[in-house]
N, C-alpha and C positions, 0 to 999 in steps of 0.2 A: 218853321222858324223864319222870321222876316229877313229879307235881304235889302240892303240900302243900295239904291242905284242913283245915277246922275242922268238927267235928261234935259233937253231943250226942245221947245215946240217950234216947228218950222212954220213961219207965217207966209212964206212966199217972197218976203222982202228983207228978212233979217240975216242976210248972207254973212255979214261980218261976225255976228254972234255964233252962227253955225260953224264958220271957219275956225274961230278960236276954240270951239268945243270939240270939233271933229278931227282936227289935225293932231296926230300923235307921232311917236318916234318913227313910224313907218312912212311919214309924209302925208300928203293930201289924201283923204279917204272919201272924197266925193267929187261929183261933177254936177253942173246945172245945165238945164235946157229950159229956157223960159222960167216958169214958176215951179217946174219939176226939179227935184233934187234927187240925184242918184247916189246912194250910199254904197260904198264898196264894203260888203260884208264878207264873212268867212265862207258864205254860200254863193257869193257872186254879187253882182250889182242889183240893188233893190231900189225901186222908185218910191220916194216919199212925196206925198202931195201936201199942199198947205193945210195946216191943222194937225198933221201927224207929229208925233214926238220922235226925236232921235235919242235913242238910249245908248248909254255907254255900258257895255257888258263887263263881266268880271275879268276878262282877259284883255281889257282895253280895246275891244272890238266895238263897232257901232252898228246899229240897225234901226230901221224905222218901225213905228208902232202906231196904228190907227188911234185917233184921239178917243173914240168911244171905248176901245179895248183898254187903253192906257188908264182911263178914269175909273174903270171898274176893277182893275188889277192892282193899281198903286195908290198910295196916299201920301200927301206931302208931309214931310217931317221938318 
């Protein structure tokens, strides 16, 4: 059964878009160091590199996904 998700691709420079997407009721869910983005996930902090997608999970959690994996796993609706 298909599941609809929300995601934004990290380009290394679209920090305002990421900030709008990733902030939830728990506050800021990420940090940046250069072009690396560190997403605070349920499993701890995970590094997202430019071209990775940031996915919003079913419990309003966020996590990075490699672009190649994202493109074979999901389709745009």
